[in-house]
N, C-alpha and C positions, 0 to 999 in steps of 0.2 A: 521491629521486634521489641517487646517489652523488656524492662530491666530483669524481670524474673526469668523470662525465656532466654535472655542472653546468658544469665548465670547458669541455667540448666544446660544450655548449649556448651558452655565452657567446661562444665563438669563432665559432660559426655566426652568432650574432646580430651580432657585430662585423663579420664579413664582409659580411653583408646590408646593414649600415649604410654600409660603404665602397663596396660595389659597386652599391647601390641597385637590386638585382635580386631577384626572388622566388626563394626556395630551393625545393627539392623538397618537395612536399606529401606528408604521411604520413597514416595513419589517425588520425582525431580532430584533425587540424590544418587550420585554414582556410588558412594559408600560413606560411612560415617567415620571411618578411621583414617588417620594419617599414616604415611609410610612407617614401616617397622624400624627404620633407622633413627626415628626421633628419640630424643632423650627426655627423661622426666622433667628436666628443667627448661625444656624448649618452650618458647612463647607461642601463644595463640590468641585469637580474638583481637580486639582493639589494642589492648595494652600488653597482652601475653601473661604468662605465669612465670613464677620463679624469679631468680635474680640474674642480672647480667644480660648476656646476649639472648634475644628472643628469635628463635629460628623461624617460626611460622607466623605469618601475618595475614589475617583475613581481610580481603578487599571486597567491598560491596560494589557490584556492577548493576546499576539500574538501567533498564533499556525499554524502548518502545519503538514503534514503526508505523508507517502509513498514516500519519496524522492528517494529511491532505487539507491543511489549513482549517481544520474544524476547531475554531477557537470557542465558539458557543456550543453548548450540549447538542449533539446530533439528535434529530427527531426520528420517530418511528423505530423500526427495527435496527436502524443504524446507530441508535443510541441505547441499545440494550445488549446484555450478555446473558448467556445461559449458564446456570450454576448447578452442578450435580450435587444432590443431597446425600446424606449418609444412608437413607433408606432406599436409594436408587432412583428416587424421583428427581425432577428438575424444577427449577424456578428461574424466572427472568428478573434481572436487576437493571434499573436505569443507570447508565454509565456514560462518562465522557464529559468534556468541557474543560478548557485549560484552567479555569478558576479552581476546579476540583483537582485536576492533575497536579497543579503546582502545590497544593496543600498536601496531597498524598506523597509526592516526591520529597517534599521538605520534611514531613513527618518520618518518612523512611530513612532519611539521611541523619536524623537527629542522633547525636552521640557517636556517629561513625566518622572518625578522622580519615580513614582510607575509603573513600567513596568516589566512584566515577560514573558518569551518566552518558550513555551512547544510544544511537538510533540507527535503524536499519533502512533508511531511505524513504522517499515519497513524503517528506515533511510538507512539501508544497505541491501545487498542481491539482486540478480538478477540485478546487477549493470553493467553499461558499462565498457569497458576495462580499462579506465583510473583509475577506482576505484577497480573493481573486480580483475584485475590482481595482485593487491597488497593487497588482502584480506581486502579491504575497509578502509585501513588506511587513504587514501586521504580524504574520506568522513568524517571520524571522525575529522580530522584536520580542514576541512571546517566548520563543525558544531561547533567546538570550536571557530573559528573566527566569526561565526554568533552569538555567545554568547547565544547559546541554554542553557536554565537553567535545563531542565528536559525532559525526554521522557519515554513513556512506551516501552516495547519490542513489536515487531510484530512477526509474524510467520517466516519471512525471517531472523530475527536475529539468528535463529537456523539452518540456512542452513549448517553451518560448525560446529554445535554442541555447547554445553554450555561452553566448555573450551575455544573455540575461542571467544565466546561472552564475557567471563570473561576477555580475553586478550584485547578486544576492550575497555572494561571498565577500566581496570587497567594498561594497557600498557605492553611493552615488545616486543621483536622481535618475528617474527613468528617461531614456533618450527621447521618447515621444511625449509622454504625459507630464514630464517634469517632476517637481517636488510636490508632495501632497500636503505638507505642513511647512511651517516656517523653519523647521530643522532639517538638515541634510540627512538622508538615510545612511546610517553608519555601516550597514552590512552585518554579517554573522560574526559573533564573537568566537564561534567554534569552527573548526575546519570541516569542509566537505571533502570526503575522500573518493577518488575516482581512479583507482589503480588500473582498471581494465578499459578505461575510456581514453583513447589516444587521438591526438591530432593527426589527421590523415597525412599531412605533409611532413611533420617533424618526427612522427612515430613515438612521441612522448606523451605521458598522461597530461590531460588538460588541467588537472588539479593535483593536489598531493596524493600519492598512492597510500601512504600510511602516516601514522602519528603515534608518538610515544607519550604515554601518561607517566608522570613521575611524582612520587611522594616520598621524600627523604631517600632511603636507599632501595625503595620498591619501584620497579618500572614495568609497565605492560604496554606492548605494542598493539595497535589497532590497524588492520588492513581493511579498506573499504572497496567493494565492487558492486556493480549492478548486473542485472541479468544480461547475458550475451545477446539475447534476442530483443534487446531494446528497440532496434530499428524497425522491428515488426509490429510494435505496439505504440509507436510515436510517429507523428507526421514526418514525412521525409525532410521537410524544411528544418524541423527541430534537431535533427541529427546530421545535418549537412556538414561535410568536412570532418566527420568523426568515424573512428573505427572502434568496434566493441570486441574485445578479446575474451577467450574462454576463462570462466571464473576460476576453475581449479588451477589451471596453469599459472594464472596471474597470482593467486594467493600463495601458491607454493614458491613462486619466484621471489616474492617479497618477504615471505617467511624466512627464506635463506638469507636474504639481505639483512633482515633484522637480527638474525642470529649472529651474523658476521660482526654486527655492531654491539654484540653482547646482550641483546634483548632476547631472553629465553621464554618469556611469558607472552603469548600472542592470542588475540581475539580477532576473528574475522567477522566483519559486518557485511552481510550479503543480502542484496535486494533480490532475492529469489526465495521461493518458499515451498511449502508442502501442503498436504491435505490430510488433516487428522481423522482418526477413526470416530471421533465424537465431536459434536458441536458444543459440548460443555467445555468451558475454558480450563476447568480443574480436573478433567478426567485423567486417569492413570495411564499415560502413554506407554509405559513399560510393563504393563500388567502381564503381557504374554512373554515378550522377550525384548531386548534392546532393539529399537527401531521398528517393532511390529505395529505400533499404533500410529504410524504416519507413512504416507506415500507421496509421490510427486517428485519434481526435479531436485529438491533439496536433499533427498536421500542419496541419490547418486553422487551429488557434489560432496556431501558429508563423508561418504565412504572413500573418497579419493583425495580430499584435502590432506596435506601432510600431517602426520601425528604431532609435529612441533606446534601446531595450532591447538590451543587448549579449549576453546569454546566457539560456537557459531551463533551469532545473533542474526536472525533472518527476517524476511517480510514478503511483500508483494502479493501474496494470496489472501491477505486479510484474515487469516486464520489464527487460532490460539493453540499453542502447544508448548510443552516442556518435555522433551524426549532425549533419550540417549541413542545414538547411532554409532555403530562400530567404525573406528578410523581404519586406515589401511593396514595397521598392525593388529587389528582385531580388538583393540581396547575401546570401551565405551567412551563417548564424548558428548557433552551437552549441546543440544540444538534447541533454540527457543524462538518463539514469535509471540507478540503481544496483540494479536487481532488487528484493529485499525481504529482510526478516528479518535485516539486518545482514551479508549474505553478500558484498557488494561495497561499495566506496566509489569515488567519482569524484574524480580529481585534475585540476583545470582551471587552466591558467595564463592570467590576464588581464593583459595588458600595459597599464599605465596611462600615459597621455600627460599629463605635467604642463603642457604648453603649452595643451592643449585641455580638460583635466579629463575626458577621455573614454577609453574603452578602444580601443586599436588593434586593431580587429576582425580584420584580416588576420593578426594574430599569435597569436590565441587557439588554444590547444592543449588537448586533453582526452583522458583515458583512464580506463577502469574497471580497478580492481585488486581481486584476490581477498582477502577477509579469511580467509586460510588459518590453519589451526590448528597450524602448525609453528613459531610464534613463542612467546616467553615470555608467559604469562598476566599481565595487569596485576593486581598484588596488591590494589589498592584495589577493583577490580571483583570479584575472588574473595571478598573480605571482605563486600562488599555482597550478593552472591548468597547467601553462607552465612547472613548475618543474616536475610534474608527467607525462605530455605528452612527455617530453624529455626522461624520463626513459622508457616509454611504446613504443615509436616510432619504435625502431628496430624490435620489435615483431609485433606490431599492423599494421604497414604499409605493411607487407608482403602479396602479392597476394596469394589467395588459390583457386580461381576459377573465372569463367566468366559467366555472364547472359545476355540474350538478351533484357530483360525488367524487370520491377518491379515484384518480386515474393512475393505476399501478404500473410499475416497471418490472414486475417479476413474471417468470414463466417463459416457456419456449417462444411464444408470441405474446407480447404484452399490450394492453390497451394503450399505454403511453407510447410504445414503439410504433403502433399503428398511427397514432395521432401525429407523431413527429414525421413519419414517412409521408403521410398525407400533406402535411405542411410543406415539406420539401418538394412534393410533386406539384402542389399549387404554385409554389414559387418558380419551379422549373418551367411551368407553362407560361409564366410571366416573361421569363427570359427567352423562351422558345416555345411557341404553341404546339410544336411537334413532340414535346416531351411526353414519354409514354408511362414511365413509372419511376419510383424512387426506392432506394435501399438505404437502411440505417444500421450501423453497427451497434449491438446491444451495450457494449462497454462504454459507449459515448453518452449513455443515458444514466446519469449519476444518482438520480433520486426520483421518487414518485411525486405527483402533484396531489396534495391533500386538500380535502374540502374544508376541514376545520381551520379557522383563522389562526395564524401564528402570532399576529399582532392585533391592531385595532382596525384592520382593513375590512373585516366581516367575513363570515363563512362563504365559501365558494369563490372568493376573489383570488385570482392568481396575480401576484405582484411580480415586478421585474426581478426582485431578489429571489423569488421562488423559481422563476424561469431560469435565472442564472445558475442556481443550484442544480437544476436538471441538465443544462448544457453550458458548462463553464469554459470550454476549450477555445472558443473563438475560431472554430473551424469555418472555412468558407463552404458554401453549397455550390457545387460545380455540376456541369453537364458534360456527358461524353457519349459517344456512340459505341454500342456493342452489337455484335451479331446475335441472332437467337441462339446459336450454338455456344457462344461465349457466355450468354446469360445463364443457360442451363449449367455450364461448367462452373460459373460463380456459385450457384446454389449447391453444387456438389462439393465445392471447396469448403462449405460450412462444416462438413462432416468427414473430410478426408485430408490427406497431407498433414500439415502441422496441426490441424483442427480435429484429427481423427479421434484422439483420446478425450478431448474436451471441446465438443462442438461449439461453434459460435454462430448461432442462428440469426441471420439478418432480419430486421424488421422491415416489412414490405408495405407499399402503398395499396390503396383500394384498387381492385381490378386484377391484381396479380394473385393467383392461387396455385397451390400444388400440394402433393401428399408427401409427408415425411414418415417413412416406415422404419421405426426404431428396432424392429425385429431383425432387420438386416444389418450389414456392417459396411463401413467405409462409404464410398460415394454412392453405392447402391441404395443407401437409405433415402436418397432423393429419387422419387419415381419420375423418371424423365418425361414420360408421355402424359404425366398429370399436370405439367407446368402450362398454365394458360393465362392469357391476358384478356380480360373482359369476356371470358368464356370461350375464347378461341385459342387453339393450341399454338404454342410458340413455333414460329417458322425458323428453322436453323439458319437459313440463308438470308433472312430479312434483317434489316438494321433497326435497332431500337434506341431511342434517345433516353438516357437514364440520368436521374439526379442522385447525387450522393455527396457526402462531405469530402474535403480534400484528403483526409486521412485514408479513407477507402480508395479514393481515386489514385492514391500513391501506392496501392497494393497492400495496405496495412492489414493486420490481423490474419495474415496468411492468404489473402484474396489476391493472388498474383495476377489473375486474369483481369481484374479491375485496373491494374497498372498498365494494361495494354489497350485501353480504350482509345478511340480516335475523336477528332473534331472537338477538342475540349473548350469549354467556356467557364470562366471563373466568376462566381457570383458573390453576394454579400455573406456576412457571417451567419451561422446557424441560429443563434439566439434571436437575431433580428427577424429571421424567417419564421421562427416559432411565434414570436411576438405578433407579427403581421397576421398570421393565420388565426391566432386566438382572438385578436381584436376584430378581425373581419367576420368571424363566425360565431361570436358569442356576445350576449348582452346580459345585464343583471336579471332581466325577465326571461331570457332565452339562453340559458347556459349550455355549454357543450356537455353531452353525456359521454361516459366512457365508451370507446369503441368496443365492439363485441369480441375482438381478437379471434376471429374465425376464418382467417384467410389461409392458414396452414392447417391441413388435416393431418393430425398426428396419429399414427398407428403404433401401439405399444404391445 
C-alpha cells in the first residue's frame, strides 16, 4: 500500500470512529468500520491516532499456499493467472517464481511493523527437479529467506513419510542421499503445524498443533490442519502409522485451548479448499451474498469452525478466492486462497483490539495480488536458484527422448496420460509377459511435455528434468491381478463413491476402450458392456494382469477395488519407466507424436 493510500485508509478509519457508522463495503472487506465502542482517540494503523493508549492495531497477514517447490517461474498455464478487467473482459498475466515472490512480499511488508507471513500447506512435494531432486531442501531454504513465519502441513508434505517431514522441520542430511553441499541442512526456521495429524500409537500430534505470533502486546494464534482425507491422496507408505482427524473438530478443540491461554485472536491454516465461481483471481466473491461465490469442502468447514476463529487461510484446490462465509453464529468471516505455485499472495488486514485481545471482525479486509514478473528479482533468490541448478544440471539436462509436438495432460483423456499408461504397460510386459493393461491416475501427471526447448537442449528434446516435472513422486510401477468384474468396478469408481462429485478418470493403455456417458449419473456413467480389451468384451470371471503405480495399488484416489488386487509384483520407479519408454521409442529423426487420446468415448 502506498503512503498516500495508507493516509487515505487511516482517514477513512478515523471517520468511521467519529461517525460510528459502517462505511461502504468493498470486495474482500467485511466492513470498513470499527466497533461503535471505539473512542475518537483510539489508535489505528501502524502507529495509531491521538495520544496515549492506542486501542486498535492493524496487523498485516501475508499468505500463500501450494507452492510445490516452484522456485523458478512455472511454465505454460501453470505460470499464468487470469485477471478480470473493469469492462468485464479478462487478460492473462505471467506470474510466479520465488525471485519475484520475495520482492513482492518484501515490498508489501515495507513500513509495516506488525506483519506476519503464513502458508496453507503443500510448500513441498510434486516439485520440479531443482527442488525435488534434493528432497525439497532448496524450497525450505527459499522459504526461510522469504521469512515465512508459519505453515500448516498439506497432503504433499507426507509424500516421503512423516520421518522425512520431521527432517525438513528439524534439519539434518538425508538418511540415504546424505548432504548435497558442504553445509549441513538446517531445516525450517518456521514451524510446520499438524494439529489433526496424530501418531497412531501415542494419539498425539506429530508436530506442533498451533503457534502464537507476538509483537509487543499483540498476539495472534495460528492453528494448522490438513485435509482429513489425506490418506486417500497419498501413498499408503507415506501415511503409515498416522491418523488424520476431522478438521473442524480439531480446530475448535485448539481454539478453546488458545483462549484458555489468553489468546483471543485466532487464524486457521487449513489445507483444504473450495471451487470459486470464476477463474479470475480478482472476481467479487461476495457480489451475490456471503459465501455465494464459492463451493466445495471449505464452505462446510467454514460454516462449522468456531466463531472464535477470525480468518481462514486455505489451499489444496489450487484456486484463488477472497470470500466471506458465515460462521456458526451467522457472522461473515474471511476465507482466502492464493492459487498455487507462488503466482499470487494474499494481503489481509486484521485489526487487533487491545481492549478485548480479539480481532475486530467487521474491519477485516483482504485481497489477492499477482506475483508479477515486472519487478526486480531478489538477488538472494537468484543466487539460491543458481546454486541448486548447478548441482542439478548434470542430471537434469540429459536427453531421455524426443517428441514431435506438445503432449498435453489436460482433458478427460489426455495424450500424455495415454503415453504414460503405454509406458507402464510396456514395462509391465518386461516384468511379466502376461500383463494385459495399465492404469494411471491423472493427478500423478503434474505437467505437460512441451516441444519448445526450455534451455539449450533444442526443440522436441525431452530432458530428464522435464520428465521429472511430469512424474516427480518416485512411485513404483507394480503389477497385480484383477478379475474382469473388478476391472469394470474400478472404472465405475472413477465416477462414483468419493469421486461422484469430482470424477477422477484413469488414463488407460492402448487396447482398453469403453464409453463414458456423462448424461447419466454415478456409476452408470461407465457403460459396462462397452468395456473391451483389444476389441473383446471384458470377461467378468477372467483374470487380468494390470500395471499401475503403488499409489493406485494401495487404493488411492478412492479406487478401493485396486487395493484388493492379488499376486502383486513391485517394479522400479515410474520416472525410470517413462524414461525407458521414451528412449526406446524415439530418436531425433523419429520423434514420438502425441497419442490421439481416443480410447475413451465420451457422451455429453
